[in-house]
N, C-alpha and C positions, 0 to 999 in steps of 0.2 A: 519515433525520433531516431535519428543518428546516433550512434555512441559517440562521446564526445573526446576528443584529443588530449592527453594529459600536455600541460604548459611545459614548455622548454626549461630545462633546469639552467641555473646559472652557472656559469664557469663553461661553457662550450665555447668553439671558435668564434662565434657571432660575438660573445661578450668581450672577448680578448681584441678584435677588430675595433669595436667600439671604444674599449679603454684606449688603444693606439689613438684613435682619432682624436679622441678628448684630451689627451696628451699632448700631442701634437698642436693642437687649435689652443690650447691653454698657454703653450712655451710662445707662440706668436703673438698672442694677444698678450701675455705678460710682458714681454720684449716690447710690444709696441706701446704700452702704456708708460712702462718705464723710459722710453726715448720720448714721449710727449712731456713727461713731467720733466724730463733733463732738458728737453727745448725749452720751457718756461721758464725754468729757472735760469739757464744761462743765455737765453733769448736766441738761440740759434736753429729756428726751423728750418727746413725740414729736417735737418742732418741727425738728430737724435732720432726721430721717427726712422728714419732710414736704417740706420745702425741697429737700433733696437730691435727692429723687424728681421732684419739678417741675421742678429745674433739668436732671436727667438727661433728661426727656422733651422738654424744650424742645429742648435741644442735640441730640438725637436726631432729633425733626421736623426741625431745620434741616437736619442732614445727610441726611437722607432727601429733603428738597425739592430741596435741592442735586444730589444723585444723579440725580433724575427729572428736572431741567431739563439735567442735563450728559447724560443719556444720549438726548434728544430733539434735541441738536443735529445737524446733518449736518457728516459729517466730510470 
């Protein structure tokens, strides 16, 4: 039987990338959801969805850039 490899420890580079991806997807999804709710409230489709998606992408990319710069700083 071959020796078993130890499982990867949480906190490695792949975990940071997964967290960044989830944060970006969550911000875009949240912006879209708020946009759709605004559209239903004000009866303005598709403008709320478009604005919400753009705001979500902007916020998500800002968080992604902030994470990238924070990851490159020496400790």
